[in-house]
GUBA-231892 format. One record per residue: residue in one letter; x, y negated, z of N, C-alpha, C in turn. Coordinates in steps of 0.05 Angstrom, whole numbers, plus 5000, padded with zeros to 4 digits. Layout:
// residues N
AXYZXYZXYZ...
END
This chain:
// residues 458
M470650015600471149765595474049725589M474749645568477549625563478649335574I481049325581482449085590485149025574S485048795558487248795536489848675548T491648815540494548785554495848535539Q494248435519495548185501493248035494S493547775496491147595493491847405468I490247355449491047195428489646955427S491046715432489246435429487746425410V485446255414483446265394484246025373C486145875379487145665363489345755345S489645595323491545665302494445675316P496245825309496046065290495246335296R494146355323492746605332494546855331L496946785332498747005330499547135359P499547415364499847535393503047525402Q503147535424506447545434506847825435P509547855432510548135429510148315455G509848535449509548715473512048875481I511749115497514149265500514849485478C517849515474518449715454519749925469T519150185467520750395479522050545454N524150515451525350725428526451005437S525151155424525851455432527251605407P529051795414530051955392528052105377V528152135352526052255338527252405315A525252645308525952825287524452735259L525952825238524252815217521452935214S519852865199517053005197517453235190P515853445199515853705184514953705154L513553485147512953475116515353365099R517853255116520353165102522953275110R522353515128525153625146526553755119Q525453905102527054005085528253825068A530553815060531853625038530453545016S529353745007527553764981524653624982L523753595005521253525009520753215012T520953104990521152814986518652654973W516552794978513952694966513352404973S511752264957511552024964508951984984S508651724988506751675012504551835012C503151915041500551985043498851755050F500051535048498551325053498951115029P498251205004499051014980497650734985K499350564977498950304987497950164956V497549894960497149714937499749754918G501749774928504249834921506050024931R507250234911508750414920511450474913G512550224897515150274875517750264891C519250094889521750094903521150054928S522850144948522150164978522149894987T520149865004519449625017522349465033L523949645039526749545047528849405030T527949495003529749374983528449154969A526049124979524848884963524548604974I526248534993526048315008528248125003K529948144982532247954978530847664963Q529547504977528347254967529347044985A528946824970529546574980527546464999S527246565019524646515039525446615066P524146585087524546635116524846965118F523347115104523847375105526347465092S528447595107531047705099532247885117S533348075112535048215129537748315121S539748285138542548315129543048635129A541448835138541749095138540249225116E538849115102537249175077538749385059D540749305052542149445028543149735042A544249745065544750015077542350185079S540250055089537650195093536750315064A537250175044535950195018537450455006D540050415012542250625003541650915016V540750905040539551185053537451265040K534951125033533051155021533251334992V535051124978535451224951536751544949R538951564969540051824974538052034979A535851954994534152115005532452244985T531952084962529752114947530952224917N533552264916534752384892534752694898T532952844888532753134896532453304870G531953554874532253714851529153754842G528453944827525853994814524454204826R524954304849523654494862522954444891H520454464899520454374932518954604943S520754704963520154904979517954855003T515955015010514454945028514555145050G516555325047516655535069515555785058T513555795045512356055039512656065006Q512255844993512555844962514055614951T514555604930515755414917514255274897V514154994898512454844878514054784852E513554854832515054804807514254504798L516154334792515754074786515954014756L514853824747515453734716518353614713E519053664689521853494682520453254676P521953054696521052794697522352654671I521552424662522552214640524652104654S527252124650529351984663529751704650P529551494664529651224649532651224642P534851324649537651344635537351424610K535751634609535351744580533751604556L531651444569529551334552530251024553A530950944575530750614575532050464554S530650264543531950124522531650244491T531750514492531050614464528350634454I526650594478523550594472522150384481D523850134489522749914500520549784478D521249764453519649624435517149814426Q517050064439514950254431513050254458L513350174478511850174503509649934499P507350034512505549774511506349584532T505849354535506249164558504549244580L505349194602503949264629501849054632L501548844620500048664619497248734598A497548954590495349094571493149144594M493849184620491849244638490048984651I490848774635489148534640487348524617I484648594620483048654597480748424597D479348374572477848164574475648164594G475047924605472847924626474447874651F477347924654478547844678479347554682P479547454708480147164710483247154704P484346884708487246874703488446904726F490946874718493446944740492746714763Q492446824786492146654812493746774837M494446594854495146664879494246444902C493646564924492346424949494346174953K493045944955494545674961495545654987Y495045855007496045815034498646025036V499746125014501946315016504546215032H505145965025507645865041506745875070E504845735079504145725105503945945121A502546185106502246435118504846545122E506646505100509446625103511046525126N510546265133512046175155510646255182R508346285182506946415208507646685214L507746865194508947125198511547125202H513146955196516246955197516546875231Q514946755238515046655268514146875285Y512247055272511247285290513547455293V514847515268517047735267519147645285E520047385290522047285299521647335331R519447435342519147455369519947735377Y520347905356521848175359524548155350Q526548105368529248085368530148325357N529648545369531148785368530349005349V528848935331527549125313528148995282K528549175263529349105238527149165219Y526849035196524949105173522049035180L521248935198518748855208518048655185D520148445181519948245165519048345135A520748565126519948615098517648745096Y516548915114513449025110511548795110Y511548585127509748345126509848185100R512548135092512748015072511448125045A511748395043510448545022507448535030G506548555050503948535053502648285045L504048065053502947785049503147715017S504747885002504947864972502447974961A502048194970499348354963496948194967A497148074992494447945000494347654985A496447544976496347244964495147324933Y496247534920495147594894492447744898G491847874911489648034915487147894925H487847714941485647524951486247224947P485947134926486946834918484646674927G482546734935480746574946479946564975T481846704989482046715020481346435031I479546385049478546115055480445975072D482046105091484245945110486646105116V488745985118491346095126491146345147D489446325165489146525187488246785176R486846755157485447035145487547155128L489046965111490947075096492947185112V494047045136496247195154494947475161G492447495166490847735177491347975157I490447885133490648065111493648185104G495347995104498548075100498948275125M498348195148498648365172497648665167N495148715162493948935154495149115129Y495848975110496949085090499949195100G501648975107504149055120504249275136L502349325158502349525174501949795161Q500349815143499850025125502450115107F504149945101506449995088508550105108L508350005132510050125152509250405160V507050455165505950725176506450915150D506650865127506951015106510251095111D511750935113514950955115515751075136L514151015159514751165184513851485186F511951545174511151835177511252005151F510951865127510752055099513151975080D513651745078515651625057518551665062T519551905062522651965068523151765093P522351815116523051625137526051685148S527251525157529951555168529651575196E531351695212531351715242531551425253F533151245239533650995254531050825250L529350845228527050715229524850805247Q525151075253523251185272523951085300E526551095308527051025332526550735337Q526950565314526250265321523150205329Y521750375320518750325326517750555346G519950735361519250835382517151075376I517451205355516151515347517751725360S516151855376517452085389517252295372R519352515383519752795370517152905370D515752895394513253065394511052965376A510752745367509452655350509352755323R511752845317512552915289513153215288E512053385305513353645306511453825284S509453705275507753915257505753695243P504853765220502853635205500353545224Q499253745245497253705258498453465279K500853455291501453285308501652995298I502553025274502652785259499952645252R497952815247494952705239493952625274E494552735293493652685317494652395327Y497252375322498552125329497251895311I496651915282495951735267493251635277D491351875284489051835295489151615322H491351705338491751545361492551245355L493551205335494450925326491850775313D490750925299488150835292485750745313A485950875333484450815360485450585372I488150585370489250295386488450065368F488750115340488249885322485249815330G483650015329480649915335479849825359Q481949835378481149735408479449905419Q480050165416478850385432479850485454V482550475453484550555472486850355474Q487750345493490250185499492850305490P494950155487497450265481498250395508S500450575501501550745523503150515540N503650635564505250465579507950585596P510350535587510850295564510050335536A509450145522508350215492510350205476P510850445452512650385432511850185416L513550065400513249805387510749865366I510850125353509050165334505850155347E505350205372502950215384502349925391T504649765400504049505411503049325380I504649375358503649175341501149295323M500549545326497749615316495249505336W496249455363493949345381494049075374E496048935375495548655365494548565336A494848735318493548695290490748755293G489948935308487349005314485748775328Q487148665349485948455360485548195343Y487348155329487547965310485447945289T484848185280483048275257479948195271L479548345294477248325307476848025316G478547905321477747625329476947455307L477547475286477047305261474347425244S473247685255471047825243468747855261N467248085261465348115278465548465282P464448485307464348775315463548955294E461148915285459649105263461649155241W462748955226464548985205467049115215F468149055234470849145244470249475249E468149555257467749845262467749995236V466549855218466550015190469550015176Y470849775183473649765173475649955187V475249965215476950185226476150495217A473550525211472750805200473850835171D474150625154475350705129478650735131L479650605155482650615156483050955163V481351055178481351325190481251505165E478951465149478151615123480751575106H482151385103484451315087486651455096H487551505119489651625129489451955127R486952055132485952315134485952415106S485052275086484652345060487552365048G489452185056491952175050493752385059S493452475080494352735094493452975080A490752995075489853235062491053255036S491453085019492553084993495453184993E496753055011499453125016500053435022V498653535040498753775055497753955027D495953935015495254084990497454094971I498953924968501453944949503454124964L504154104986506054235001505654525003Q502854605005502354895009501655014981G501954844960501854964933498955004921R496854884934494054954925493654794902N494454514905494154324876491154314875L489354324894486254264887485754044874Y487653804876486853524863488153504835F489553734823490553724801489453884778Q486553954780485354114763484753984734D484053714737483253554718483053254726L482653064704482852804710481052734729E478552834726476552734750477252834778S478053064781478753124811481652934818Y483452914799485352744806484652464814A482852344795482052034803480552044826D478752274836477352234861479352214884M481252394882483552444902484952164906R485552054884487151764886485651544896G482951574888481151374898480751354929A481151604938481351634969483351564985N485551694971488251674987489851374983V488651234965489950974956488950764980G486850814994485850655015484250435007G482750504981481150314966478950174981K477850335001475650245016476350015038F478650055053479449885071480549595059I481849645031482949425016480549285009Q478349384998476249194993474649055012M474749245036473749075061475348825068M477548795060479248545064477948355048V476948375025475348145011473447995027E471848165043469748055061471447865086F473248015095474747885118475947645105G477247605080478047315073476347125070N473947215056472147035056470246945082D470747115101468447095126465947075117T465547255097462547295081462347645081Y460547745100460148045105457648155091V458148375078456148485064454048635082P451448565082449448695100449549005095S449049145119449549455120447749545101V445449465097443149575078444649595048M445849345039446949325014449649535011R450949575033453549725034452849975026A450150075038449050325032447650385009S447750214991446450214965448050384942P446650504925447950664901450150474888Y448750244881450850034865453149974880F452849934911455449834924457250074924E456050334930457850574931459250634907K457850594878458850614860461450404852L460850164856463049964856465050034872T465050094897467250174916468750394905A467150644895468750864887470250774861V469150654843470550594818473150394821T472450224839474550054845477250154860S476650314875478450514890480350654872I478950764851480450944830481950754814H480950534806482350324792485350284805L484850184833487050134850489150344850G488350584850489950804856491550894825L490150874806491650954780492950714768V492550464775494550234766497050284787N496950324808499050434827500650644813D499550834802500751054791502550934766V501150784754503250664728505850534735F505250384753507350174765509450404780S508250594793510250764810511750994796Y511251034767512451204753515351264761H517251034761520051084764520151234790K519251104812519451234836518751504844E516451544829514951814840516752034818S516851974792517452174774520752214769A521951994768524551984765526452044790L525451884811526851894839526052134850E523452154857522352374878521252624865Q521452574837520252854820517552974837N516052754839513452804853511252834830P509253064828507853114809505252934808R504752804832502552614840502952364826N502152354795502552104783501152154757L499451944752497551944725499252044703I501251894694503351904672504052214670T505052274693506252574693504252794688L501452754700499552944698498352944666L498452704657497152684630499352824611M501552774617503652894598503053234595E502853354622502253614625499853704612W497653554619495053654608494953604576E496053394564495253354538497753404522G500353434533502353574513503553314499K502853064503503952874487506652764495P507652604476510252484485509652244503F511852144517512451954540510451674529V511451584507510551354500507151354494E506651554477503551634476502251664500T503151784517501551824547501451564561V503751424560503051124573500550984563Y500351004537498250884525495651004536M495351284540493251384546492951334577A494751274592494551234620493450954624I494050744607493350514608490450494597D489450654579486950654570485050804592V486051004606484551104631483950854649V486150734658485750504677483850284668N483850224639482150014630479250104631T479050374624475950474624474850374653Y476450454671474950414703474850094704A476749934692476549654695474249544682R473549654657471249544641468549654657T468549884666466449954685466149734708I468049714719467349444744466149214731V467549134707466348864698463548854688D463049124680460249144668458349194689L458849244719457249224736455748984739E456448764730455548474739452548514726A451948654706449048694698447248804712E448348994731446549154749446249034775A447948774779447548664810445548504810W443448604831440948424831440548214852N442448134863442447854874445247704877S445147484890447747334883449747424906T448947544928450947694950452447874933L451248034916452848264901454648184882R453047954869454747844845456947704856N456647584878459747444886461647604898H460547854910462448054922463748214895L462348234874463648324850465548174839H465047894838466847734831469647714844E469447774874471547804889473348064885I471348244880472948514873474448454848I473148394827474748324803477548234805A477147994821479647844828481947994842L480848214858482648354874484148544856I482248704836484048844819486048704800V484748504792486748354772489248264789G489148194814491148094832493248344839N491948574838493448814842495148884819V494148824799496048804772498348644770Y497848394777499748184775501548214802F500548284824502548354848504448564837S503748774826504848964817507548914797I506648754781508548624756510648424772M509648274790511448104803512848144828D511948314844513648394870515748614863K517448584880519748764879519449064888R516949104900516349384907516649584886Y515649474859515449674838518449644821R520149474827522349414810524549594812H525949644795528449834798529749754767P532949724773534449674748534049854727D533650104733533250334713530350384705S528350234711525950314709525250344676I523750514671522750574642521450354629F520250154649518749934641520349674639P521249574618523149334620521949104636E519349084638518448854655519348924685L520049154689520349184720523349254727R525549124713528249164712529648934726D527848664724530148474734528848464764M531648514781531448504808531248184821N531448004804531847734814529147584811Q527047714800524447584799523147504822S522347244828521047174849518047274852W517147324874514547424878512147174879K513246974884511646724888511446574862I509046434855508746314829507746024838L506445954864506145704870508245514885P508645284883510345114894509845084920D511845034939511744974967511444674972A511444604991511344275002513444114986E515744224979517544094971517744134938G515744304926515544314898517244554888H518544714906519644964898517745184894V518445324873516945604865519145854868G518645974888520146234890522646174897L524346314882527446304884528446034881
END
């Protein structure tokens, strides 16, 4: 029997009290220890563009005076050469399309990113509880006075939640979705996305937990077990364990044990598939780069599409029966939606992955290699691929045999539409040198709904 070390009040806002943080000196991940090993996330998220830490200059409660210094560290860490040594062999990378070479000269030739909004998609929406949820999360973050950047991760998580889940039924659930997404962004940066020792120390990641890929996987499994309320945090608890425990408590308290068990299993699968695809690149096997089908299957797994779609049920407090979840229809919808989420992410992440990190794991980069086409033509091809999956999802309505599945499908469509709009509006994808002109404005506000005083965004 587990005894909780933290209790969450059943009344609003239901946010846990902060726990104990033990900061320990940490080493860089073995997957990042060599200067050139700057692959992108093992936990690809709904958004992977500009670093979370550079994406929070907003006129909102979420801000950090140290973000510029941290962002500078991350930018310098990702500007590397085109060869990545794994210790036993060297992986040759494609020559990236550098925005300074092409930006503005091809602006009028590129398709608009809104081309991924196809017929049958609902209009631009944002959850009406976004401002109240932002204040709630800010109050939660303020309880941790000695840690930096938690506000940035939760702000990004809330942005993804507000666009991807516009129909969320109350503010408590929107807060929960934002916390869950923000935590995945944080785990990504702590373990795989060019982490800094400073960030690791802030969240108490020990050297032992980062000694090898196996150690990393074991510790992430441990964090997932803590989130799943299967084991308690260490005593004293590193901050990362404390906030994982609190987020798991919060999520379970607003759902039910059966759904929560499936959700945690999907998180574990997401983390393990992401780790496997990362190791595949670093060891030079490239099993997931044989063709579009193998690549799409990999991206559908490591983008976390299953757990993201589970948040649709959480946001509506309406849960799919297990017999429907196991049906071929539901499995097809889940798989195709996961791939769509991953490939949309690739299009928006092109600058970060190809121009900064020189990471071959990107749809546009791979299509250029496979098809031998110029960049502009390849972008059109990539968007066509994305839209093929989008149309498949929309067309699945004809196969839904009851109202439960039809309603769930409508929420999934809102999710993938929201992912596109989130990617356009949020600063996670923005960079002044982006090849896409829509993503160069660093002053764009991520909010489109007015607050109580009638203000919208900045």
